[in-house]
KOLPA-761071 format. One record per residue (C-alpha): residue number from 1; x, y, z. Coordinates in nm, 4 decimals. Layout:
marfi / X / Y / Z
NUM / X / Y / Z
...
END
This chain:
marfi / X / Y / Z
1 / 16.4439 / 19.1906 / 24.2371
2 / 16.3615 / 18.8934 / 24.0377
3 / 16.3472 / 18.5536 / 24.2088
4 / 16.6789 / 18.3783 / 24.2160
5 / 16.7312 / 18.0186 / 24.1233
6 / 16.8243 / 17.9272 / 24.4838
7 / 16.5031 / 18.0960 / 24.6004
8 / 16.2906 / 17.8962 / 24.3535
9 / 16.4395 / 17.5584 / 24.4470
10 / 16.3638 / 17.6630 / 24.8158
11 / 16.0045 / 17.7476 / 24.7229
12 / 15.9657 / 17.4251 / 24.5262
13 / 16.1079 / 17.2093 / 24.8032
14 / 15.8790 / 17.3768 / 25.0526
15 / 15.5745 / 17.2283 / 24.8890
16 / 15.4353 / 16.8950 / 24.9894
17 / 15.6968 / 16.6653 / 24.8307
18 / 15.5943 / 16.3094 / 24.7932
19 / 15.9243 / 16.2133 / 24.6612
20 / 16.0718 / 16.2409 / 25.0296
21 / 15.7706 / 16.0867 / 25.2086
22 / 15.8008 / 15.7409 / 25.3079
23 / 15.4224 / 15.6731 / 25.3894
24 / 15.1115 / 15.8110 / 25.2009
25 / 14.8189 / 15.6815 / 25.0117
26 / 14.7913 / 15.6845 / 24.6409
27 / 14.4374 / 15.8183 / 24.6542
28 / 14.2481 / 16.1296 / 24.4905
29 / 14.2666 / 16.3047 / 24.8342
30 / 14.6408 / 16.3384 / 24.7669
31 / 14.6884 / 16.3123 / 24.4161
32 / 14.4017 / 16.5317 / 24.2626
33 / 14.4266 / 16.6016 / 23.9005
34 / 14.1653 / 16.8695 / 23.9366
35 / 14.4081 / 17.0920 / 24.1166
36 / 14.6564 / 17.0364 / 23.8473
37 / 14.4235 / 17.1257 / 23.5648
38 / 14.3017 / 17.4623 / 23.7500
39 / 14.6608 / 17.5480 / 23.7802
40 / 14.7287 / 17.4794 / 23.4116
41 / 14.4244 / 17.6536 / 23.3166
42 / 14.5331 / 17.9669 / 23.4989
43 / 14.8734 / 17.9475 / 23.2654
44 / 14.6275 / 17.9315 / 22.9591
45 / 14.6658 / 17.5383 / 22.9309
46 / 15.0349 / 17.5282 / 22.8037
47 / 15.0185 / 17.1146 / 22.7991
48 / 14.7517 / 17.1636 / 22.5238
49 / 14.9989 / 17.3888 / 22.2842
50 / 15.2225 / 17.0926 / 22.1775
51 / 15.1999 / 16.7321 / 22.0987
52 / 15.2923 / 16.4668 / 22.3695
53 / 15.4176 / 16.1132 / 22.4353
54 / 15.3108 / 15.9982 / 22.7778
55 / 15.5244 / 15.7240 / 22.9303
56 / 15.4491 / 15.4953 / 23.2246
57 / 15.5888 / 15.1967 / 23.3525
58 / 15.8124 / 15.0542 / 23.6472
59 / 16.1549 / 14.9966 / 23.4561
60 / 16.2852 / 15.1555 / 23.1624
61 / 16.0447 / 15.4462 / 23.1266
62 / 16.3283 / 15.7119 / 23.1544
63 / 16.5528 / 15.5227 / 22.9345
64 / 16.2623 / 15.5007 / 22.6726
65 / 16.1795 / 15.8693 / 22.7113
66 / 16.5312 / 15.9889 / 22.6304
67 / 16.5480 / 15.7674 / 22.3439
68 / 16.2364 / 15.8798 / 22.1897
69 / 16.3414 / 16.2368 / 22.2713
70 / 16.6803 / 16.2044 / 22.0857
71 / 16.5084 / 16.0626 / 21.7724
72 / 16.2560 / 16.3341 / 21.7676
73 / 16.5065 / 16.5934 / 21.8033
74 / 16.7051 / 16.4315 / 21.5411
75 / 16.4149 / 16.4485 / 21.2979
76 / 16.3955 / 16.8013 / 21.3379
77 / 16.1251 / 16.8300 / 21.5741
78 / 16.1705 / 17.0784 / 21.8861
79 / 16.1435 / 16.8365 / 22.1439
80 / 16.0792 / 16.8658 / 22.5147
81 / 16.1752 / 16.6116 / 22.7797
82 / 16.0162 / 16.5862 / 23.1208
83 / 16.1678 / 16.3063 / 23.3396
84 / 16.2201 / 16.2584 / 23.7182
85 / 16.4248 / 16.2381 / 23.9562
86 / 16.7274 / 16.4101 / 23.8817
87 / 17.0955 / 16.3253 / 23.9447
88 / 17.2497 / 16.6399 / 24.0123
89 / 17.0243 / 16.9400 / 23.9434
90 / 16.6576 / 16.9884 / 23.9516
91 / 16.6877 / 17.1263 / 23.6131
92 / 16.7586 / 16.8171 / 23.4518
93 / 16.3878 / 16.7161 / 23.4739
94 / 16.3153 / 16.9880 / 23.2091
95 / 16.4959 / 16.9635 / 22.8771
96 / 16.4620 / 17.0769 / 22.4979
97 / 16.6579 / 16.9150 / 22.2405
98 / 16.8891 / 16.7823 / 22.5092
99 / 16.9478 / 17.1276 / 22.7067
100 / 16.8466 / 17.1612 / 23.0419
101 / 16.6307 / 17.4753 / 23.1438
102 / 16.8391 / 17.7595 / 23.2413
103 / 16.8450 / 17.8917 / 23.5894
104 / 16.6948 / 18.2170 / 23.5055
105 / 16.4189 / 18.0520 / 23.3132
106 / 16.3320 / 17.8306 / 23.5853
107 / 16.3529 / 18.0962 / 23.8582
108 / 16.1291 / 18.3342 / 23.6313
109 / 15.8549 / 18.0872 / 23.5794
110 / 15.8472 / 17.9648 / 23.9376
111 / 15.8067 / 18.3276 / 24.0332
112 / 15.5138 / 18.3697 / 23.7609
113 / 15.3456 / 18.0241 / 23.8964
114 / 15.3798 / 18.0993 / 24.2728
115 / 15.0954 / 18.3331 / 24.3297
116 / 14.8779 / 18.1219 / 24.1077
117 / 15.0060 / 17.7965 / 24.3069
118 / 14.9447 / 17.9610 / 24.6540
119 / 14.5623 / 17.9665 / 24.5721
120 / 14.5781 / 17.6019 / 24.6287
121 / 14.8010 / 17.5020 / 24.9533
122 / 14.7549 / 17.1177 / 24.8565
123 / 14.9822 / 17.1457 / 24.5384
124 / 15.2774 / 16.9536 / 24.5497
125 / 15.6472 / 16.9912 / 24.4438
126 / 15.5950 / 16.7392 / 24.1580
127 / 15.2739 / 16.9168 / 24.0455
128 / 15.4143 / 17.2585 / 24.0372
129 / 15.7084 / 17.1207 / 23.8578
130 / 15.5001 / 16.9793 / 23.5959
131 / 15.3404 / 17.3212 / 23.5347
132 / 15.6761 / 17.4569 / 23.5128
133 / 15.7861 / 17.2050 / 23.2577
134 / 15.4821 / 17.2659 / 23.0455
135 / 15.4665 / 17.6361 / 23.0428
136 / 15.8478 / 17.6356 / 22.9537
137 / 15.7660 / 17.4114 / 22.6421
138 / 15.4897 / 17.6186 / 22.5365
139 / 15.6906 / 17.9471 / 22.5866
140 / 15.9791 / 17.8001 / 22.4003
141 / 15.7826 / 17.6541 / 22.0966
142 / 15.8274 / 17.2949 / 22.1806
143 / 15.6403 / 17.0929 / 21.9029
144 / 15.6304 / 16.7567 / 22.0837
145 / 15.7182 / 16.6563 / 22.4442
146 / 15.8134 / 16.3122 / 22.5737
147 / 15.6509 / 16.3138 / 22.9265
148 / 15.7411 / 16.0487 / 23.1848
149 / 15.4938 / 15.9733 / 23.4531
150 / 15.6057 / 16.0373 / 23.8068
151 / 15.4556 / 15.7791 / 23.9918
152 / 15.2005 / 15.5284 / 23.9004
153 / 14.9788 / 15.6934 / 23.6035
154 / 14.6145 / 15.7219 / 23.6847
155 / 14.6494 / 16.0221 / 23.9392
156 / 14.9997 / 16.1444 / 23.8377
157 / 15.0173 / 16.4974 / 23.7551
158 / 15.1160 / 16.4390 / 23.4005
159 / 14.8055 / 16.2484 / 23.3267
160 / 14.6659 / 16.5626 / 23.2163
161 / 14.8261 / 16.5487 / 22.8739
162 / 14.6351 / 16.4653 / 22.5659
163 / 14.9099 / 16.2582 / 22.3997
164 / 14.9372 / 16.1138 / 22.0538
165 / 15.0776 / 15.7868 / 22.2112
166 / 15.0589 / 15.6249 / 22.5253
167 / 15.3721 / 15.4130 / 22.6223
168 / 15.3928 / 15.1474 / 22.9246
169 / 15.7151 / 15.0242 / 22.9705
170 / 15.8037 / 14.6966 / 23.1784
171 / 15.5932 / 14.6827 / 23.5023
172 / 15.7330 / 14.5445 / 23.8109
173 / 15.7355 / 14.5476 / 24.1887
174 / 15.8080 / 14.9038 / 24.2985
175 / 15.6107 / 15.1544 / 24.5165
176 / 15.4202 / 14.8497 / 24.6521
177 / 15.3064 / 15.0101 / 24.9767
178 / 15.1434 / 15.2807 / 24.7430
179 / 15.0515 / 15.1186 / 24.4303
180 / 14.9585 / 14.7787 / 24.5311
181 / 15.1335 / 14.4275 / 24.6138
182 / 15.0385 / 14.2577 / 24.3012
183 / 15.1248 / 14.2982 / 23.9368
184 / 14.7815 / 14.3412 / 23.8395
185 / 14.7140 / 14.6213 / 24.0966
186 / 15.0287 / 14.8082 / 24.0163
187 / 14.9259 / 14.7592 / 23.6277
188 / 14.5864 / 14.9006 / 23.6942
189 / 14.7377 / 15.2209 / 23.8270
190 / 15.0129 / 15.2263 / 23.5159
191 / 14.7102 / 15.1632 / 23.2695
192 / 14.5441 / 15.4468 / 23.3947
193 / 14.7345 / 15.6686 / 23.1370
194 / 14.5356 / 15.4870 / 22.8606
195 / 14.2888 / 15.7261 / 22.6870
196 / 13.9979 / 15.6595 / 22.4538
197 / 14.1273 / 15.6225 / 22.1058
198 / 14.4853 / 15.6794 / 22.1655
199 / 14.7119 / 15.4091 / 22.0566
200 / 14.9091 / 15.2313 / 22.3139
201 / 15.2573 / 15.0845 / 22.3045
202 / 15.3465 / 14.8220 / 22.5532
203 / 15.6614 / 14.6470 / 22.6619
204 / 15.6547 / 14.2818 / 22.7010
205 / 15.4745 / 14.2339 / 23.0305
206 / 15.4025 / 13.9389 / 23.2641
207 / 15.0559 / 13.7839 / 23.2126
208 / 14.8871 / 13.9495 / 23.4927
209 / 15.0015 / 14.3065 / 23.3950
210 / 14.9390 / 14.2606 / 23.0063
211 / 14.5664 / 14.1243 / 23.0961
212 / 14.5236 / 14.4533 / 23.2680
213 / 14.6550 / 14.6751 / 22.9704
214 / 14.4623 / 14.4577 / 22.7217
215 / 14.1277 / 14.5096 / 22.9046
216 / 14.1852 / 14.8853 / 22.9586
217 / 14.2496 / 14.9300 / 22.5928
218 / 13.9479 / 14.7282 / 22.4870
219 / 13.7295 / 14.9614 / 22.7441
220 / 13.8859 / 15.2853 / 22.5855
221 / 13.8903 / 15.1514 / 22.2152
222 / 14.2552 / 15.2380 / 22.2214
223 / 14.4773 / 15.0372 / 21.9797
224 / 14.7427 / 14.8316 / 22.1358
225 / 15.0849 / 14.7529 / 21.9900
226 / 15.2674 / 14.4819 / 22.2103
227 / 15.6490 / 14.4850 / 22.1775
228 / 15.7347 / 14.1325 / 22.1906
229 / 15.4645 / 14.0147 / 21.9620
230 / 15.4533 / 14.2778 / 21.7079
231 / 15.8152 / 14.3871 / 21.7288
232 / 16.1290 / 14.1541 / 21.8104
233 / 16.5029 / 14.2465 / 21.8670
234 / 16.8425 / 14.0695 / 21.8605
235 / 17.1690 / 14.1495 / 21.9918
236 / 17.4596 / 14.1500 / 21.7290
237 / 17.7394 / 14.2687 / 21.9193
238 / 17.8037 / 14.4347 / 22.2820
239 / 18.0865 / 14.6183 / 22.4156
240 / 18.1628 / 14.8537 / 22.6861
241 / 18.1039 / 15.1579 / 22.4775
242 / 17.7851 / 15.0531 / 22.3435
243 / 17.5812 / 14.7661 / 22.1663
244 / 17.4685 / 14.6872 / 21.8165
245 / 17.1341 / 14.5196 / 21.7501
246 / 16.8574 / 14.4366 / 21.4920
247 / 16.5040 / 14.4970 / 21.5362
248 / 16.1732 / 14.4032 / 21.3138
249 / 15.8121 / 14.5003 / 21.3400
250 / 15.4832 / 14.4353 / 21.2150
251 / 15.3060 / 14.7596 / 21.1210
252 / 14.9390 / 14.7526 / 21.1039
253 / 14.8069 / 15.0081 / 20.8314
254 / 14.4843 / 15.0847 / 20.7024
255 / 14.5634 / 14.8952 / 20.3864
256 / 14.7591 / 14.6025 / 20.5005
257 / 15.0106 / 14.4716 / 20.7409
258 / 15.4094 / 14.5371 / 20.6564
259 / 15.7117 / 14.4673 / 20.8126
260 / 15.9884 / 14.6934 / 20.9163
261 / 16.3474 / 14.5576 / 20.9466
262 / 16.6316 / 14.7544 / 21.0848
263 / 16.9921 / 14.6279 / 21.0756
264 / 17.2918 / 14.7748 / 21.2347
265 / 17.1162 / 14.9632 / 21.5164
266 / 17.3341 / 15.1222 / 21.7793
267 / 17.2903 / 15.2548 / 22.1249
268 / 17.5460 / 15.3545 / 22.3871
269 / 17.3190 / 15.2389 / 22.6512
270 / 17.4332 / 14.9052 / 22.8054
271 / 17.2348 / 14.6003 / 22.8918
272 / 16.9855 / 14.3867 / 22.7261
273 / 16.7094 / 14.5573 / 22.9033
274 / 16.8110 / 14.8631 / 22.7106
275 / 16.7452 / 14.6827 / 22.3767
276 / 16.3896 / 14.6137 / 22.4999
277 / 16.3543 / 14.9791 / 22.5728
278 / 16.4917 / 15.0892 / 22.2318
279 / 16.2290 / 14.8464 / 22.0561
280 / 15.9550 / 15.0168 / 22.2492
281 / 16.0791 / 15.3310 / 22.1344
282 / 16.0974 / 15.2077 / 21.7666
283 / 15.7471 / 15.0746 / 21.8118
284 / 15.6370 / 15.4161 / 21.9300
285 / 15.8084 / 15.5882 / 21.6578
286 / 15.5966 / 15.3828 / 21.4059
287 / 15.2803 / 15.5093 / 21.5876
288 / 15.3949 / 15.8654 / 21.5714
289 / 15.4551 / 15.7973 / 21.1877
290 / 15.0896 / 15.7114 / 21.1537
291 / 14.9717 / 16.0023 / 21.3149
292 / 15.1276 / 16.2091 / 21.0557
293 / 15.4853 / 16.2795 / 21.1851
294 / 15.7706 / 16.2556 / 20.9392
295 / 16.0657 / 16.0391 / 21.1233
296 / 16.3132 / 15.9403 / 20.8674
297 / 16.5083 / 15.5959 / 20.9212
298 / 16.8420 / 15.8238 / 20.9247
299 / 16.6938 / 16.0154 / 21.2302
300 / 16.5994 / 15.6945 / 21.4038
301 / 16.9322 / 15.5467 / 21.3683
302 / 17.1205 / 15.8675 / 21.4615
303 / 16.9024 / 15.9538 / 21.7605
304 / 16.9344 / 15.6034 / 21.9179
305 / 17.3275 / 15.6490 / 21.8660
306 / 17.3277 / 15.9854 / 22.0247
307 / 17.1449 / 15.9015 / 22.3465
308 / 17.3077 / 16.0482 / 22.6628
309 / 17.1648 / 15.8910 / 22.9791
310 / 17.3937 / 15.9093 / 23.2939
311 / 17.3829 / 15.6468 / 23.5868
312 / 17.2157 / 15.3637 / 23.3682
313 / 17.4945 / 15.1039 / 23.4065
314 / 17.7339 / 15.4135 / 23.3237
315 / 18.1020 / 15.2755 / 23.3240
316 / 18.2763 / 15.5657 / 23.4490
317 / 18.6442 / 15.4405 / 23.3781
318 / 18.8861 / 15.1561 / 23.4381
319 / 19.1836 / 15.0780 / 23.6797
320 / 18.9705 / 14.9992 / 23.8567
321 / 18.6467 / 14.9491 / 23.6558
322 / 18.3719 / 15.1810 / 23.8033
323 / 18.0038 / 15.1283 / 23.7266
324 / 17.7443 / 15.3680 / 23.8494
325 / 17.3777 / 15.2576 / 23.8235
326 / 17.0467 / 15.3973 / 23.9853
327 / 16.8908 / 15.0475 / 24.0574
328 / 16.6540 / 15.1078 / 24.3594
329 / 16.4127 / 14.8275 / 24.3445
330 / 16.4341 / 14.4476 / 24.3668
331 / 16.3527 / 14.4121 / 23.9555
332 / 16.6497 / 14.6713 / 23.8818
333 / 16.8799 / 14.5201 / 24.1202
334 / 16.8417 / 14.1809 / 23.9344
335 / 16.8759 / 14.3507 / 23.6012
336 / 17.1880 / 14.5405 / 23.7329
337 / 17.3601 / 14.2018 / 23.8315
338 / 17.2689 / 14.0175 / 23.5143
339 / 17.4290 / 14.3153 / 23.3119
340 / 17.7314 / 14.3101 / 23.5360
341 / 17.7592 / 13.9138 / 23.4520
342 / 17.7157 / 14.0067 / 23.0862
343 / 17.9835 / 14.2833 / 23.0756
344 / 18.2237 / 14.1554 / 23.3394
345 / 18.1800 / 13.7850 / 23.3533
346 / 18.4899 / 13.6918 / 23.5328
347 / 18.4738 / 13.9635 / 23.8072
348 / 18.3014 / 13.9963 / 24.1240
349 / 18.2302 / 14.3463 / 24.2329
350 / 18.2696 / 14.5437 / 24.5494
351 / 17.9601 / 14.7195 / 24.5856
352 / 17.9006 / 15.0825 / 24.7449
353 / 17.5343 / 15.0702 / 24.8489
354 / 17.2999 / 15.3370 / 24.9840
355 / 16.9548 / 15.2419 / 24.9544
356 / 16.6180 / 15.4135 / 25.0595
357 / 16.4531 / 15.2813 / 25.3787
358 / 16.0857 / 15.2361 / 25.2221
359 / 16.2238 / 14.9806 / 24.9750
360 / 16.2488 / 14.6121 / 25.0083
361 / 16.5890 / 14.6132 / 25.1468
362 / 16.6071 / 14.2511 / 25.2220
363 / 16.5083 / 14.1428 / 24.8701
364 / 16.7613 / 14.4140 / 24.7042
365 / 17.0268 / 14.2766 / 24.9108
366 / 16.9418 / 13.9322 / 24.8199
367 / 16.9685 / 14.0159 / 24.4579
368 / 17.2919 / 14.1975 / 24.4932
369 / 17.5114 / 14.0264 / 24.7572
370 / 17.5492 / 13.6775 / 24.6546
371 / 17.7162 / 13.8098 / 24.3421
372 / 17.9591 / 14.0417 / 24.5150
373 / 18.2950 / 14.0039 / 24.7044
374 / 18.1831 / 14.2671 / 24.9529
375 / 18.0015 / 14.5877 / 25.0204
376 / 18.0490 / 14.9118 / 25.1633
377 / 17.7090 / 15.0675 / 25.3150
378 / 17.6884 / 15.4408 / 25.3189
379 / 17.4018 / 15.6861 / 25.3542
380 / 17.2631 / 15.8932 / 25.0713
381 / 17.1607 / 16.2667 / 25.1198
382 / 16.7873 / 16.1544 / 25.0504
383 / 16.5381 / 16.2149 / 25.3414
384 / 16.4442 / 15.8522 / 25.3206
385 / 16.7979 / 15.7176 / 25.3267
386 / 16.8111 / 15.3848 / 25.5191
387 / 17.0684 / 15.3716 / 25.8089
388 / 17.3953 / 15.1810 / 25.6800
389 / 17.4532 / 15.0158 / 26.0214
390 / 17.0767 / 14.8573 / 25.9608
391 / 17.2112 / 14.7486 / 25.5859
392 / 17.4938 / 14.5919 / 25.7357
393 / 17.3156 / 14.3832 / 25.9777
394 / 17.0740 / 14.2731 / 25.7017
395 / 17.3780 / 14.1774 / 25.5081
396 / 17.5072 / 13.9401 / 25.7769
397 / 17.3243 / 13.6363 / 25.6357
398 / 17.5588 / 13.6579 / 25.3226
399 / 17.9052 / 13.5417 / 25.3090
400 / 18.0570 / 13.8598 / 25.1948
401 / 18.2902 / 14.1254 / 25.3557
402 / 18.1136 / 14.4576 / 25.4702
403 / 18.1936 / 14.7988 / 25.6088
404 / 18.0185 / 15.1115 / 25.6922
405 / 18.1511 / 15.4173 / 25.5568
406 / 17.8592 / 15.6799 / 25.5726
407 / 17.9885 / 15.9195 / 25.3122
408 / 17.9279 / 15.7928 / 24.9588
409 / 18.2538 / 15.9552 / 24.8202
410 / 18.4648 / 15.8220 / 25.0805
411 / 18.3012 / 15.4580 / 25.0350
412 / 18.3845 / 15.4700 / 24.6629
413 / 18.7248 / 15.5824 / 24.7170
414 / 18.8095 / 15.3159 / 24.9996
415 / 18.6116 / 15.0646 / 24.7503
416 / 18.8405 / 15.1618 / 24.4922
417 / 19.1597 / 15.0984 / 24.7068
418 / 19.0022 / 14.7712 / 24.8125
419 / 18.9883 / 14.6308 / 24.4677
420 / 19.3102 / 14.7578 / 24.3103
421 / 19.3530 / 14.8588 / 23.9433
422 / 19.2129 / 14.5455 / 23.7998
423 / 18.9023 / 14.5179 / 24.0100
424 / 18.5475 / 14.6183 / 23.9760
425 / 18.3510 / 14.8633 / 24.1775
426 / 17.9762 / 14.9266 / 24.1472
427 / 17.7965 / 15.2107 / 24.3304
428 / 17.4005 / 15.1676 / 24.3317
429 / 17.0899 / 15.1669 / 24.5523
430 / 16.9067 / 15.4792 / 24.4475
431 / 16.9282 / 15.7851 / 24.2043
432 / 17.0484 / 16.0010 / 24.4882
433 / 17.3430 / 15.7312 / 24.5422
434 / 17.4177 / 15.7367 / 24.1798
435 / 17.4316 / 16.1064 / 24.1730
436 / 17.6524 / 16.1436 / 24.4892
437 / 17.8756 / 15.8695 / 24.3330
438 / 17.9022 / 16.0319 / 23.9860
439 / 18.0002 / 16.3623 / 24.1379
440 / 18.2557 / 16.1979 / 24.3791
441 / 18.4058 / 15.9912 / 24.0971
442 / 18.4429 / 16.3107 / 23.8790
443 / 18.6104 / 16.5010 / 24.1626
444 / 18.8578 / 16.2304 / 24.2394
445 / 18.9535 / 16.2170 / 23.8793
446 / 18.9552 / 16.6063 / 23.8480
447 / 18.6994 / 16.6051 / 23.5761
448 / 18.4322 / 16.8737 / 23.4891
449 / 18.1146 / 16.8446 / 23.7174
450 / 17.7834 / 16.8474 / 23.5726
451 / 17.5370 / 17.1431 / 23.6474
452 / 17.4879 / 17.1137 / 24.0321
453 / 17.2184 / 17.2670 / 24.2458
454 / 17.3239 / 17.5288 / 24.5333
END
């Protein structure tokens, strides 16, 4: 009998899974690219059968990936997208032209890969998932794949690709117990995706991070395209259904430099940071054009307009206004509050928070609580979930009301009752929190659910 999807998931989660471990070293003995290469070689190297764009960074890499994939699909390329983590179903991580991998496809590939993977007991969940994604892309005739780094870059399983462009989004403080405590240390790991002669697009960076990227590019003779210097953007209009912006860029060609100017661009993703991510995507599109890919301006415009990326400052509905966001580190928490001030300038939210225990909890709360009326602390289903009572104790230094309601759905419901129809509720703290809150909100409003895992 063929393997079922439930059995395939059980097998995947039974492997070493660093997504649920709170402590490990980012070192070759744990993250060994050679074992990924061996597994892919046994599958006839599927990752070499399509073009790829490789994206690392701390903030915005998922959003940049989905924007690029949408543009490429609109341009007529059969486009794969590999991202992590997921909100509702593991299958979300592996998409082609916006459609997630089907349950039977996933199960069949896991069944095919399992005997090969069992020859190396050290293979991890993410490494085998990467092989599943690449095998699926090759099997389905993908022409170009946008591949998001899982953790770091240098030792990440995705770093086996030979990309036509490498992209580094904004580098910030996250996974510091693994990647390093300083921006320079973290940037060194992210810059590990830079390969000889392959063009690099970088988001604006703090000086220590940019210095590392520039040095690595020079060592690898990789042309660097820094957004913020070569490309600029400006907000024209923003509302709760999206934002309009302009972007301009200096394009270096063999003949002479020229300038591009886009007016009237639109993205449904909210927040000033998403315009930075969109401009990184635009700069990458130009690099892909120079590599020989045909991507028309109408495809760029429509691709940005058609982006769907849940739980990134997602306004679920009004009465009360409910925002769900996957902010899970200090930088993203600050970004969340800045975006709340932009879109809801006269309202202080009640928060529904469930945070992971290995994050800088004190700093995240410091970013969120001073701008809030109160908080409901809950516990996500993630194995690294922090104790909500500990979160409440940490919150005592702030002049806000707090309650512990362990279940995220129940906490969301009580927060909605607390604020009333004219109020504002924000659920955040991790992607597992965001996923649970989305499901609960949809159930409460009797709306269709996304695909869920058994």
